[in-house]
C-alpha positions as CSV (number, residue, x, y, z in Angstrom):
1,M,-13.0,-4.4,-38.7
2,Q,-13.4,-1.3,-40.8
3,N,-10.6,0.5,-39.0
4,N,-8.2,-2.5,-39.3
5,N,-8.9,-2.7,-43.1
6,A,-8.1,1.0,-43.5
7,I,-4.8,0.6,-41.6
8,E,-3.9,-2.5,-43.7
9,K,-4.7,-0.6,-46.8
10,F,-2.6,2.4,-45.8
11,I,0.3,0.2,-45.0
12,R,0.1,-1.7,-48.3
13,E,-0.1,1.5,-50.3
14,N,2.8,3.2,-48.5
15,K,5.0,0.1,-48.0
16,D,8.0,1.6,-49.8
17,K,8.0,4.7,-47.6
18,F,8.2,2.7,-44.4
19,S,11.4,1.1,-45.4
20,D,13.0,4.4,-46.4
21,Y,12.6,6.3,-43.2
22,G,14.0,5.2,-39.8
23,P,13.0,6.5,-36.4
24,Q,14.4,9.7,-35.0
25,D,17.6,9.6,-33.0
26,N,15.9,10.2,-29.7
27,H,13.0,7.9,-30.4
28,L,14.1,5.2,-28.0
29,E,14.7,7.7,-25.1
30,K,11.3,9.2,-25.6
31,F,9.6,5.8,-25.9
32,F,11.2,4.4,-22.7
33,Y,10.5,7.7,-20.8
34,R,6.8,7.4,-21.7
35,L,6.7,3.7,-21.0
36,N,8.3,4.2,-17.6
37,N,5.7,6.9,-16.7
38,K,2.9,4.6,-17.8
39,I,4.2,1.8,-15.7
40,R,4.6,4.0,-12.7
41,Q,1.0,5.2,-13.0
42,I,-0.3,1.6,-13.4
43,T,1.8,-0.2,-10.8
44,S,1.9,2.3,-8.0
45,I,1.0,0.3,-4.8
46,V,1.4,3.1,-2.3
47,P,-2.4,3.9,-2.2
48,H,-3.1,0.3,-1.6
49,L,-0.5,0.0,1.2
50,I,-2.0,3.1,2.9
51,K,-5.5,1.5,2.7
52,V,-4.2,-1.7,4.2
53,A,-2.4,0.2,7.0
54,V,-5.6,2.1,7.9
55,A,-7.7,-1.0,7.9
56,T,-5.2,-2.9,10.0
57,T,-5.0,0.0,12.5
58,F,-8.8,0.2,12.7
59,I,-9.2,-3.5,13.2
60,F,-6.4,-3.6,15.8
61,A,-8.0,-0.7,17.8
62,A,-11.5,-2.2,17.6
63,S,-10.2,-5.6,18.7
64,I,-8.4,-4.1,21.7
65,F,-11.6,-2.1,22.6
66,I,-13.8,-5.2,22.3
67,W,-11.4,-7.4,24.3
68,D,-11.1,-4.8,27.1
69,S,-14.8,-4.0,27.2
70,F,-16.4,-7.4,26.8
71,I,-14.0,-10.4,26.9
72,R,-11.4,-9.6,29.6
73,K,-12.2,-11.6,32.7
74,D,-9.8,-10.0,35.2
75,K,-11.1,-6.5,34.6
76,H,-12.1,-5.9,38.2
77,E,-9.1,-7.8,39.7
78,I,-6.0,-6.0,40.9
79,S,-3.2,-6.0,38.3
80,L,0.4,-7.2,38.8
81,K,1.6,-3.6,38.7
82,D,-0.9,-2.6,41.5
83,K,0.2,-5.7,43.6
84,I,3.9,-4.7,43.3
85,S,3.1,-1.1,44.2
86,H,1.1,-2.2,47.2
87,V,4.0,-4.5,48.4
88,I,6.5,-1.7,47.9
89,Y,4.3,0.7,49.8
90,K,4.0,-1.8,52.7
91,I,7.7,-2.3,52.8
92,K,8.4,1.5,52.8
93,K,5.7,1.9,55.5
94,H,7.2,-0.9,57.6
95,V,10.8,0.5,57.2
96,N,9.8,4.0,58.3
């Protein structure tokens, strides 16, 4: 409260000087430049996006590992690729 009272007192005592002087010609340019820099500092979402990407990649890799190690039921069965290779091998062997 003390600071606000001092500011109000200063404004009241110097009221006539405030109406005599206007801002500098480049005041708006400087103001918008500083405002733009502040907004960029505050609203930069790139670090957050990087964190989300890292977390997503980690969770995806962990889920694939868990699925392959513990959940997959056909782990010891022959895969479709192996079956096709075996059939092709038999056909080639039979043709020759």
